[in-house]
N, CA, C, O and the ligand as a Tripos MOL2 file, in Angstrom:
@<TRIPOS>MOLECULE
protein
  269   267    68     0     0
PROTEIN
NO_CHARGES

@<TRIPOS>ATOM
      1 N          67.9700   61.8700   96.0730 N.3       1 MET1
      2 CA         69.4410   61.7510   96.2160 C.3       1 MET1
      3 C          70.0850   63.1390   96.2390 C.2       1 MET1
      4 O          70.8930   63.4640   97.1100 O.2       1 MET1
      5 N          69.6930   63.9460   95.2430 N.am      2 ASN2
      6 CA         70.2340   65.2990   95.2030 C.3       2 ASN2
      7 C          69.7750   66.1300   96.4010 C.2       2 ASN2
      8 O          70.5110   66.9500   96.9490 O.2       2 ASN2
      9 N          68.5200   65.8750   96.7790 N.am      3 GLU3
     10 CA         67.9610   66.6170   97.8930 C.3       3 GLU3
     11 C          68.7340   66.3260   99.1840 C.2       3 GLU3
     12 O          69.0000   67.2230   99.9840 O.2       3 GLU3
     13 N          69.0840   65.0500   99.3630 N.am      4 LYS4
     14 CA         69.8270   64.6390  100.5590 C.3       4 LYS4
     15 C          71.1930   65.3240  100.5900 C.2       4 LYS4
     16 O          71.6460   65.8050  101.6290 O.2       4 LYS4
     17 N          71.8240   65.3540   99.4380 N.am      5 ARG5
     18 CA         73.1430   65.9640   99.3630 C.3       5 ARG5
     19 C          73.0640   67.4680   99.6910 C.2       5 ARG5
     20 O          73.9350   68.0270  100.3570 O.2       5 ARG5
     21 N          72.0060   68.0850   99.2060 N.am      6 TYR6
     22 CA         71.8390   69.5150   99.4600 C.3       6 TYR6
     23 C          71.6950   69.7730  100.9640 C.2       6 TYR6
     24 O          72.2690   70.7170  101.5050 O.2       6 TYR6
     25 N          70.9110   68.9050  101.6280 N.am      7 GLN7
     26 CA         70.7160   69.0740  103.0750 C.3       7 GLN7
     27 C          72.0330   68.9280  103.8230 C.2       7 GLN7
     28 O          72.3160   69.6800  104.7550 O.2       7 GLN7
     29 N          72.8350   67.9530  103.4060 N.am      8 ASP8
     30 CA         74.1260   67.7600  104.0600 C.3       8 ASP8
     31 C          74.9950   69.0110  103.9090 C.2       8 ASP8
     32 O          75.6630   69.4350  104.8530 O.2       8 ASP8
     33 N          74.9750   69.5830  102.7260 N.am      9 GLN9
     34 CA         75.7670   70.7900  102.4870 C.3       9 GLN9
     35 C          75.2850   71.9290  103.3750 C.2       9 GLN9
     36 O          76.0740   72.7380  103.8650 O.2       9 GLN9
     37 N          73.9560   71.9710  103.5710 N.am     10 GLU10
     38 CA         73.4120   73.0430  104.3790 C.3      10 GLU10
     39 C          73.8730   72.9020  105.8340 C.2      10 GLU10
     40 O          74.1480   73.8960  106.5070 O.2      10 GLU10
     41 N          73.9520   71.6540  106.3080 N.am     11 ASN11
     42 CA         74.4320   71.4360  107.6690 C.3      11 ASN11
     43 C          75.8800   71.8950  107.8070 C.2      11 ASN11
     44 O          76.2540   72.5160  108.8030 O.2      11 ASN11
     45 N          76.6740   71.5900  106.8160 N.am     12 VAL12
     46 CA         78.0750   72.0090  106.8550 C.3      12 VAL12
     47 C          78.1430   73.5350  106.8470 C.2      12 VAL12
     48 O          78.9300   74.1480  107.5670 O.2      12 VAL12
     49 N          77.2930   74.1250  106.0100 N.am     13 TYR13
     50 CA         77.2630   75.5890  105.9060 C.3      13 TYR13
     51 C          77.0300   76.2240  107.2830 C.2      13 TYR13
     52 O          77.7080   77.1780  107.6650 O.2      13 TYR13
     53 N          76.0520   75.6720  108.0190 N.am     14 HIS14
     54 CA         75.7020   76.2970  109.2980 C.3      14 HIS14
     55 C          76.7690   76.0980  110.3650 C.2      14 HIS14
     56 O          76.8590   76.8880  111.3050 O.2      14 HIS14
     57 N          77.5770   75.0530  110.2310 N.am     15 SER15
     58 CA         78.5750   74.8190  111.2710 C.3      15 SER15
     59 C          79.9060   75.4870  110.9360 C.2      15 SER15
     60 O          80.8340   75.4590  111.7450 O.2      15 SER15
     61 N          80.0070   76.0890  109.7480 N.am     16 PHE16
     62 CA         81.2800   76.7130  109.3900 C.3      16 PHE16
     63 C          81.0960   78.1560  108.9110 C.2      16 PHE16
     64 O          81.6590   78.5650  107.8950 O.2      16 PHE16
     65 N          80.3030   78.9090  109.6570 N.am     17 ILE17
     66 CA         80.1720   80.3320  109.3310 C.3      17 ILE17
     67 C          81.4160   81.0440  109.8530 C.2      17 ILE17
     68 O          81.9020   80.7570  110.9470 O.2      17 ILE17
     69 N          81.9060   81.9520  109.0690 N.am     18 CYS18
     70 CA         83.0990   82.7050  109.4660 C.3      18 CYS18
     71 C          82.8130   83.4360  110.7760 C.2      18 CYS18
     72 O          81.8540   84.2030  110.8500 O.2      18 CYS18
     73 N          83.6210   83.2160  111.8040 N.am     19 TYR19
     74 CA         83.3620   83.8200  113.1120 C.3      19 TYR19
     75 C          83.7890   85.2900  113.1560 C.2      19 TYR19
     76 O          83.4810   85.9970  114.1150 O.2      19 TYR19
     77 N          84.4840   85.7400  112.1430 N.am     20 LYS20
     78 CA         84.9550   87.1290  112.1570 C.3      20 LYS20
     79 C          83.8990   88.1010  111.6320 C.2      20 LYS20
     80 O          83.6130   89.1230  112.2560 O.2      20 LYS20
     81 N          83.3200   87.7630  110.4650 N.am     21 CYS21
     82 CA         82.3130   88.6710  109.9080 C.3      21 CYS21
     83 C          80.9020   88.1390  110.1460 C.2      21 CYS21
     84 O          79.9280   88.8640  109.9440 O.2      21 CYS21
     85 N          80.7810   86.8650  110.5770 N.am     22 ILE22
     86 CA         79.4900   86.2310  110.8670 C.3      22 ILE22
     87 C          78.5190   86.4240  109.7080 C.2      22 ILE22
     88 O          77.3120   86.5150  109.9300 O.2      22 ILE22
     89 N          79.0110   86.4860  108.5010 N.am     23 ALA23
     90 CA         78.1350   86.7380  107.3660 C.3      23 ALA23
     91 C          78.4370   85.8080  106.2040 C.2      23 ALA23
     92 O          77.6550   85.7390  105.2560 O.2      23 ALA23
     93 N          79.5310   85.1070  106.2530 N.am     24 ASN24
     94 CA         79.9170   84.2840  105.1220 C.3      24 ASN24
     95 C          80.3500   82.8960  105.5700 C.2      24 ASN24
     96 O          80.7590   82.6880  106.7120 O.2      24 ASN24
     97 N          80.2500   81.9470  104.6320 N.am     25 GLU25
     98 CA         80.7020   80.5980  104.8890 C.3      25 GLU25
     99 C          82.2260   80.6080  105.0240 C.2      25 GLU25
    100 O          82.9340   81.2690  104.2650 O.2      25 GLU25
    101 N          82.7050   79.8530  106.0160 N.am     26 GLU26
    102 CA         84.1400   79.8800  106.2660 C.3      26 GLU26
    103 C          84.8690   78.9080  105.3500 C.2      26 GLU26
    104 O          85.4210   77.9100  105.8140 O.2      26 GLU26
    105 N          84.8730   79.1910  104.0700 N.am     27 THR27
    106 CA         85.6270   78.3750  103.1230 C.3      27 THR27
    107 C          87.0350   78.9400  103.0460 C.2      27 THR27
    108 O          87.2930   80.0570  103.4930 O.2      27 THR27
    109 N          87.9440   78.1570  102.4740 N.am     28 SER28
    110 CA         89.3130   78.6670  102.3390 C.3      28 SER28
    111 C          89.3220   79.8960  101.4390 C.2      28 SER28
    112 O          90.1260   80.8080  101.6310 O.2      28 SER28
    113 N          88.4160   79.9160  100.4490 N.am     29 ASP29
    114 CA         88.3050   81.0840   99.5670 C.3      29 ASP29
    115 C          87.8920   82.3140  100.3670 C.2      29 ASP29
    116 O          88.4370   83.4030  100.1880 O.2      29 ASP29
    117 N          86.9200   82.1160  101.2510 N.am     30 HIS30
    118 CA         86.4490   83.2660  102.0220 C.3      30 HIS30
    119 C          87.5120   83.7450  103.0070 C.2      30 HIS30
    120 O          87.7100   84.9490  103.1680 O.2      30 HIS30
    121 N          88.1930   82.8130  103.6640 N.am     31 LEU31
    122 CA         89.1970   83.2040  104.6450 C.3      31 LEU31
    123 C          90.2840   84.0650  104.0120 C.2      31 LEU31
    124 O          90.8690   84.9310  104.6620 O.2      31 LEU31
    125 N          90.5420   83.8110  102.7320 N.am     32 ALA32
    126 CA         91.5540   84.6140  102.0330 C.3      32 ALA32
    127 C          91.0120   85.9830  101.6680 C.2      32 ALA32
    128 O          91.7770   86.9050  101.3860 O.2      32 ALA32
    129 N          89.6820   86.1170  101.6720 N.am     33 ALA33
    130 CA         89.0900   87.3780  101.2210 C.3      33 ALA33
    131 C          88.1340   87.9730  102.2430 C.2      33 ALA33
    132 O          87.3630   88.8710  101.9030 O.2      33 ALA33
    133 N          88.1600   87.5040  103.4720 N.am     34 CYS34
    134 CA         87.2350   88.0010  104.4870 C.3      34 CYS34
    135 C          87.4310   89.5070  104.6840 C.2      34 CYS34
    136 O          88.5510   89.9480  104.9430 O.2      34 CYS34
    137 N          86.3730   90.2980  104.5680 N.am     35 PRO35
    138 CA         86.5030   91.7520  104.6940 C.3      35 PRO35
    139 C          86.9970   92.1750  106.0770 C.2      35 PRO35
    140 O          87.7080   93.1720  106.2020 O.2      35 PRO35
    141 N          86.6250   91.4240  107.1150 N.am     36 VAL36
    142 CA         87.0780   91.7520  108.4680 C.3      36 VAL36
    143 C          88.5880   91.5290  108.5690 C.2      36 VAL36
    144 O          89.3130   92.3330  109.1550 O.2      36 VAL36
    145 N          89.0420   90.4190  107.9850 N.am     37 ASP37
    146 CA         90.4660   90.1190  107.9840 C.3      37 ASP37
    147 C          91.2510   91.2090  107.2770 C.2      37 ASP37
    148 O          92.3090   91.6330  107.7420 O.2      37 ASP37
    149 N          90.7210   91.6560  106.1510 N.am     38 LYS38
    150 CA         91.4180   92.6870  105.3750 C.3      38 LYS38
    151 C          91.5550   93.9630  106.1880 C.2      38 LYS38
    152 O          92.5830   94.6380  106.1320 O.2      38 LYS38
    153 N          90.5000   94.2930  106.9550 N.am     39 GLU39
    154 CA         90.5280   95.5060  107.7730 C.3      39 GLU39
    155 C          91.5860   95.3710  108.8590 C.2      39 GLU39
    156 O          92.3200   96.3180  109.1410 O.2      39 GLU39
    157 N          91.6620   94.1640  109.4790 N.am     40 ILE40
    158 CA         92.6580   93.9230  110.5240 C.3      40 ILE40
    159 C          94.0620   94.0600  109.9440 C.2      40 ILE40
    160 O          94.9380   94.6720  110.5540 O.2      40 ILE40
    161 N          94.2650   93.4910  108.7690 N.am     41 TRP41
    162 CA         95.5870   93.5600  108.1320 C.3      41 TRP41
    163 C          95.9570   94.9930  107.8010 C.2      41 TRP41
    164 O          97.1080   95.4060  107.9440 O.2      41 TRP41
    165 N          94.9510   95.7480  107.3510 N.am     42 LYS42
    166 CA         95.2150   97.1380  106.9880 C.3      42 LYS42
    167 C          95.6930   97.9120  108.2160 C.2      42 LYS42
    168 O          96.6560   98.6740  108.1410 O.2      42 LYS42
    169 N          95.0080   97.7090  109.3520 N.am     43 GLN43
    170 CA         95.3790   98.3990  110.5830 C.3      43 GLN43
    171 C          96.7670   97.9600  111.0440 C.2      43 GLN43
    172 O          97.5720   98.7710  111.5030 O.2      43 GLN43
    173 N          97.0310   96.6470  110.9110 N.am     44 LEU44
    174 CA         98.3220   96.1000  111.3290 C.3      44 LEU44
    175 C          99.4370   96.7030  110.4810 C.2      44 LEU44
    176 O         100.4840   97.0950  110.9970 O.2      44 LEU44
    177 N          99.2010   96.7700  109.1840 N.am     45 GLU45
    178 CA        100.2150   97.3200  108.2880 C.3      45 GLU45
    179 C         100.4880   98.7890  108.6130 C.2      45 GLU45
    180 O         101.6310   99.2420  108.5550 O.2      45 GLU45
    181 N          99.4370   99.5230  108.9540 N.am     46 GLU46
    182 CA         99.6310  100.9270  109.2940 C.3      46 GLU46
    183 C         100.4550  101.0730  110.5650 C.2      46 GLU46
    184 O         101.3090  101.9550  110.6600 O.2      46 GLU46
    185 N         100.1960  100.1960  111.5510 N.am     47 LYS47
    186 CA        100.9530  100.2420  112.8030 C.3      47 LYS47
    187 C         102.4170   99.9140  112.5510 C.2      47 LYS47
    188 O         103.3120  100.5720  113.0820 O.2      47 LYS47
    189 N         102.6550   98.8810  111.7290 N.am     48 ILE48
    190 CA        104.0290   98.4670  111.4230 C.3      48 ILE48
    191 C         104.7450   99.5970  110.6900 C.2      48 ILE48
    192 O         105.9030   99.8960  110.9800 O.2      48 ILE48
    193 N         104.0570  100.2180  109.7440 N.am     49 ALA49
    194 CA        104.6620  101.3110  108.9850 C.3      49 ALA49
    195 C         105.0210  102.4610  109.9170 C.2      49 ALA49
    196 O         106.0650  103.0950  109.7590 O.2      49 ALA49
    197 N         104.1450  102.7270  110.8930 N.am     50 GLU50
    198 CA        104.4200  103.7910  111.8530 C.3      50 GLU50
    199 C         105.6530  103.4760  112.6860 C.2      50 GLU50
    200 O         106.4910  104.3460  112.9210 O.2      50 GLU50
    201 N         105.7600  102.2230  113.1330 N.am     51 LYS51
    202 CA        106.8990  101.8140  113.9600 C.3      51 LYS51
    203 C         108.1880  101.9540  113.1790 C.2      51 LYS51
    204 O         109.1870  102.4570  113.6950 O.2      51 LYS51
    205 N         108.1620  101.5050  111.9210 N.am     52 ILE52
    206 CA        109.3620  101.5940  111.0830 C.3      52 ILE52
    207 C         109.7340  103.0620  110.8960 C.2      52 ILE52
    208 O         110.9020  103.4400  110.9900 O.2      52 ILE52
    209 N         108.7310  103.8680  110.6320 N.am     53 TRP53
    210 CA        108.9580  105.3030  110.4230 C.3      53 TRP53
    211 C         109.5690  105.9350  111.6720 C.2      53 TRP53
    212 O         110.4840  106.7520  111.5740 O.2      53 TRP53
    213 N         109.0510  105.5480  112.8690 N.am     54 ASP54
    214 CA        109.5660  106.0880  114.1230 C.3      54 ASP54
    215 C         111.0030  105.6520  114.3670 C.2      54 ASP54
    216 O         111.7850  106.3920  114.9640 O.2      54 ASP54
    217 N         111.3540  104.4540  113.9090 N.am     55 SER55
    218 CA        112.6920  103.9250  114.1600 C.3      55 SER55
    219 C         113.7240  104.5630  113.2330 C.2      55 SER55
    220 O         114.9250  104.4960  113.4930 O.2      55 SER55
    221 N         113.2550  105.1740  112.1630 N.am     56 ILE56
    222 CA        114.1770  105.8740  111.2560 C.3      56 ILE56
    223 C         114.5610  107.2100  111.8860 C.2      56 ILE56
    224 O         113.7050  107.9230  112.4100 O.2      56 ILE56
    225 N         115.8250  107.5400  111.8350 N.am     57 SER57
    226 CA        116.2680  108.8160  112.4240 C.3      57 SER57
    227 C         115.6550  109.9830  111.6620 C.2      57 SER57
    228 O         115.2870  109.8480  110.4950 O.2      57 SER57
    229 N         115.5470  111.1210  112.3230 N.am     58 SER58
    230 CA        114.9080  112.2810  111.6890 C.3      58 SER58
    231 C         115.6850  112.7230  110.4480 C.2      58 SER58
    232 O         115.0960  113.2650  109.5130 O.2      58 SER58
    233 N         116.9980  112.4970  110.4290 N.am     59 ASP59
    234 CA        117.7930  112.8390  109.2440 C.3      59 ASP59
    235 C         117.3150  112.0310  108.0360 C.2      59 ASP59
    236 O         117.1280  112.5650  106.9420 O.2      59 ASP59
    237 N         117.1260  110.7500  108.2610 N.am     60 SER60
    238 CA        116.6660  109.8850  107.1620 C.3      60 SER60
    239 C         115.2720  110.2850  106.7210 C.2      60 SER60
    240 O         114.9570  110.2310  105.5320 O.2      60 SER60
    241 N         114.4280  110.6870  107.6690 N.am     61 GLN61
    242 CA        113.0780  111.1020  107.3210 C.3      61 GLN61
    243 C         113.1170  112.3070  106.3960 C.2      61 GLN61
    244 O         112.3260  112.3950  105.4560 O.2      61 GLN61
    245 N         114.0310  113.2360  106.6550 N.am     62 LYS62
    246 CA        114.1560  114.4270  105.7880 C.3      62 LYS62
    247 C         114.5700  114.0030  104.3740 C.2      62 LYS62
    248 O         114.0620  114.5230  103.3800 O.2      62 LYS62
    249 N         115.5030  113.0470  104.3090 N.am     63 LYS63
    250 CA        115.9570  112.5680  102.9980 C.3      63 LYS63
    251 C         114.8030  111.9690  102.2130 C.2      63 LYS63
    252 O         114.6640  112.1950  101.0110 O.2      63 LYS63
    253 N         113.9670  111.1880  102.9250 N.am     64 VAL64
    254 CA        112.8320  110.5540  102.2570 C.3      64 VAL64
    255 C         111.8520  111.6250  101.7850 C.2      64 VAL64
    256 O         111.2910  111.5220  100.6940 O.2      64 VAL64
    257 N         111.6490  112.6530  102.6080 N.am     65 ASP65
    258 CA        110.7210  113.7170  102.2440 C.3      65 ASP65
    259 C         111.1420  114.4250  100.9610 C.2      65 ASP65
    260 O         110.2920  114.8620  100.1860 O.2      65 ASP65
    261 N         112.4570  114.5400  100.7310 N.am     66 GLN66
    262 CA        112.9260  115.2580   99.5360 C.3      66 GLN66
    263 C         112.6170  114.5380   98.2320 C.2      66 GLN66
    264 O         112.5990  115.1590   97.1690 O.2      66 GLN66
    265 N         112.3750  113.2310   98.3060 N.am     67 HIS67
    266 CA        112.1260  112.4810   97.0670 C.3      67 HIS67
    267 C         110.7910  112.7920   96.4440 C.2      67 HIS67
    268 O         110.4510  112.2340   95.4000 O.2      67 HIS67
    269 ZN         84.6110   86.4330  107.2070 Zn       68 ZN68
@<TRIPOS>BOND
     1     1     2 1
     2     2     3 1
     3     3     4 2
     4     3     5 am
     5     5     6 1
     6     6     7 1
     7     7     8 2
     8     7     9 am
     9     9    10 1
    10    10    11 1
    11    11    12 2
    12    11    13 am
    13    13    14 1
    14    14    15 1
    15    15    16 2
    16    15    17 am
    17    17    18 1
    18    18    19 1
    19    19    20 2
    20    19    21 am
    21    21    22 1
    22    22    23 1
    23    23    24 2
    24    23    25 am
    25    25    26 1
    26    26    27 1
    27    27    28 2
    28    27    29 am
    29    29    30 1
    30    30    31 1
    31    31    32 2
    32    31    33 am
    33    33    34 1
    34    34    35 1
    35    35    36 2
    36    35    37 am
    37    37    38 1
    38    38    39 1
    39    39    40 2
    40    39    41 am
    41    41    42 1
    42    42    43 1
    43    43    44 2
    44    43    45 am
    45    45    46 1
    46    46    47 1
    47    47    48 2
    48    47    49 am
    49    49    50 1
    50    50    51 1
    51    51    52 2
    52    51    53 am
    53    53    54 1
    54    54    55 1
    55    55    56 2
    56    55    57 am
    57    57    58 1
    58    58    59 1
    59    59    60 2
    60    59    61 am
    61    61    62 1
    62    62    63 1
    63    63    64 2
    64    63    65 am
    65    65    66 1
    66    66    67 1
    67    67    68 2
    68    67    69 am
    69    69    70 1
    70    70    71 1
    71    71    72 2
    72    71    73 am
    73    73    74 1
    74    74    75 1
    75    75    76 2
    76    75    77 am
    77    77    78 1
    78    78    79 1
    79    79    80 2
    80    79    81 am
    81    81    82 1
    82    82    83 1
    83    83    84 2
    84    83    85 am
    85    85    86 1
    86    86    87 1
    87    87    88 2
    88    87    89 am
    89    89    90 1
    90    90    91 1
    91    91    92 2
    92    91    93 am
    93    93    94 1
    94    94    95 1
    95    95    96 2
    96    95    97 am
    97    97    98 1
    98    98    99 1
    99    99   100 2
   100    99   101 am
   101   101   102 1
   102   102   103 1
   103   103   104 2
   104   103   105 am
   105   105   106 1
   106   106   107 1
   107   107   108 2
   108   107   109 am
   109   109   110 1
   110   110   111 1
   111   111   112 2
   112   111   113 am
   113   113   114 1
   114   114   115 1
   115   115   116 2
   116   115   117 am
   117   117   118 1
   118   118   119 1
   119   119   120 2
   120   119   121 am
   121   121   122 1
   122   122   123 1
   123   123   124 2
   124   123   125 am
   125   125   126 1
   126   126   127 1
   127   127   128 2
   128   127   129 am
   129   129   130 1
   130   130   131 1
   131   131   132 2
   132   131   133 am
   133   133   134 1
   134   134   135 1
   135   135   136 2
   136   135   137 am
   137   137   138 1
   138   138   139 1
   139   139   140 2
   140   139   141 am
   141   141   142 1
   142   142   143 1
   143   143   144 2
   144   143   145 am
   145   145   146 1
   146   146   147 1
   147   147   148 2
   148   147   149 am
   149   149   150 1
   150   150   151 1
   151   151   152 2
   152   151   153 am
   153   153   154 1
   154   154   155 1
   155   155   156 2
   156   155   157 am
   157   157   158 1
   158   158   159 1
   159   159   160 2
   160   159   161 am
   161   161   162 1
   162   162   163 1
   163   163   164 2
   164   163   165 am
   165   165   166 1
   166   166   167 1
   167   167   168 2
   168   167   169 am
   169   169   170 1
   170   170   171 1
   171   171   172 2
   172   171   173 am
   173   173   174 1
   174   174   175 1
   175   175   176 2
   176   175   177 am
   177   177   178 1
   178   178   179 1
   179   179   180 2
   180   179   181 am
   181   181   182 1
   182   182   183 1
   183   183   184 2
   184   183   185 am
   185   185   186 1
   186   186   187 1
   187   187   188 2
   188   187   189 am
   189   189   190 1
   190   190   191 1
   191   191   192 2
   192   191   193 am
   193   193   194 1
   194   194   195 1
   195   195   196 2
   196   195   197 am
   197   197   198 1
   198   198   199 1
   199   199   200 2
   200   199   201 am
   201   201   202 1
   202   202   203 1
   203   203   204 2
   204   203   205 am
   205   205   206 1
   206   206   207 1
   207   207   208 2
   208   207   209 am
   209   209   210 1
   210   210   211 1
   211   211   212 2
   212   211   213 am
   213   213   214 1
   214   214   215 1
   215   215   216 2
   216   215   217 am
   217   217   218 1
   218   218   219 1
   219   219   220 2
   220   219   221 am
   221   221   222 1
   222   222   223 1
   223   223   224 2
   224   223   225 am
   225   225   226 1
   226   226   227 1
   227   227   228 2
   228   227   229 am
   229   229   230 1
   230   230   231 1
   231   231   232 2
   232   231   233 am
   233   233   234 1
   234   234   235 1
   235   235   236 2
   236   235   237 am
   237   237   238 1
   238   238   239 1
   239   239   240 2
   240   239   241 am
   241   241   242 1
   242   242   243 1
   243   243   244 2
   244   243   245 am
   245   245   246 1
   246   246   247 1
   247   247   248 2
   248   247   249 am
   249   249   250 1
   250   250   251 1
   251   251   252 2
   252   251   253 am
   253   253   254 1
   254   254   255 1
   255   255   256 2
   256   255   257 am
   257   257   258 1
   258   258   259 1
   259   259   260 2
   260   259   261 am
   261   261   262 1
   262   262   263 1
   263   263   264 2
   264   263   265 am
   265   265   266 1
   266   266   267 1
   267   267   268 2
@<TRIPOS>SUBSTRUCTURE
     1 MET1         2 RESIDUE 1 A MET
     2 ASN2         6 RESIDUE 1 A ASN
     3 GLU3        10 RESIDUE 1 A GLU
     4 LYS4        14 RESIDUE 1 A LYS
     5 ARG5        18 RESIDUE 1 A ARG
     6 TYR6        22 RESIDUE 1 A TYR
     7 GLN7        26 RESIDUE 1 A GLN
     8 ASP8        30 RESIDUE 1 A ASP
     9 GLN9        34 RESIDUE 1 A GLN
    10 GLU10       38 RESIDUE 1 A GLU
    11 ASN11       42 RESIDUE 1 A ASN
    12 VAL12       46 RESIDUE 1 A VAL
    13 TYR13       50 RESIDUE 1 A TYR
    14 HIS14       54 RESIDUE 1 A HIS
    15 SER15       58 RESIDUE 1 A SER
    16 PHE16       62 RESIDUE 1 A PHE
    17 ILE17       66 RESIDUE 1 A ILE
    18 CYS18       70 RESIDUE 1 A CYS
    19 TYR19       74 RESIDUE 1 A TYR
    20 LYS20       78 RESIDUE 1 A LYS
    21 CYS21       82 RESIDUE 1 A CYS
    22 ILE22       86 RESIDUE 1 A ILE
    23 ALA23       90 RESIDUE 1 A ALA
    24 ASN24       94 RESIDUE 1 A ASN
    25 GLU25       98 RESIDUE 1 A GLU
    26 GLU26      102 RESIDUE 1 A GLU
    27 THR27      106 RESIDUE 1 A THR
    28 SER28      110 RESIDUE 1 A SER
    29 ASP29      114 RESIDUE 1 A ASP
    30 HIS30      118 RESIDUE 1 A HIS
    31 LEU31      122 RESIDUE 1 A LEU
    32 ALA32      126 RESIDUE 1 A ALA
    33 ALA33      130 RESIDUE 1 A ALA
    34 CYS34      134 RESIDUE 1 A CYS
    35 PRO35      138 RESIDUE 1 A PRO
    36 VAL36      142 RESIDUE 1 A VAL
    37 ASP37      146 RESIDUE 1 A ASP
    38 LYS38      150 RESIDUE 1 A LYS
    39 GLU39      154 RESIDUE 1 A GLU
    40 ILE40      158 RESIDUE 1 A ILE
    41 TRP41      162 RESIDUE 1 A TRP
    42 LYS42      166 RESIDUE 1 A LYS
    43 GLN43      170 RESIDUE 1 A GLN
    44 LEU44      174 RESIDUE 1 A LEU
    45 GLU45      178 RESIDUE 1 A GLU
    46 GLU46      182 RESIDUE 1 A GLU
    47 LYS47      186 RESIDUE 1 A LYS
    48 ILE48      190 RESIDUE 1 A ILE
    49 ALA49      194 RESIDUE 1 A ALA
    50 GLU50      198 RESIDUE 1 A GLU
    51 LYS51      202 RESIDUE 1 A LYS
    52 ILE52      206 RESIDUE 1 A ILE
    53 TRP53      210 RESIDUE 1 A TRP
    54 ASP54      214 RESIDUE 1 A ASP
    55 SER55      218 RESIDUE 1 A SER
    56 ILE56      222 RESIDUE 1 A ILE
    57 SER57      226 RESIDUE 1 A SER
    58 SER58      230 RESIDUE 1 A SER
    59 ASP59      234 RESIDUE 1 A ASP
    60 SER60      238 RESIDUE 1 A SER
    61 GLN61      242 RESIDUE 1 A GLN
    62 LYS62      246 RESIDUE 1 A LYS
    63 LYS63      250 RESIDUE 1 A LYS
    64 VAL64      254 RESIDUE 1 A VAL
    65 ASP65      258 RESIDUE 1 A ASP
    66 GLN66      262 RESIDUE 1 A GLN
    67 HIS67      266 RESIDUE 1 A HIS
    68 ZN68       269 GROUP 0 **** ****
């Protein structure tokens, strides 16, 4: 009985591997902590920060630098 259940879990495991890192089971826990996702978010945040910084006038940038 236990053996059967284990096999079923293994089948689920193989059909739900995270397609981003191809190394972990795609559980909701993993999706929240996927290392590939974190890297994408980090890059996205840097791009957004750059855009915001560019949209600030150079006068405001000087003010921020003084802090
Ligand atoms: Zn992943």
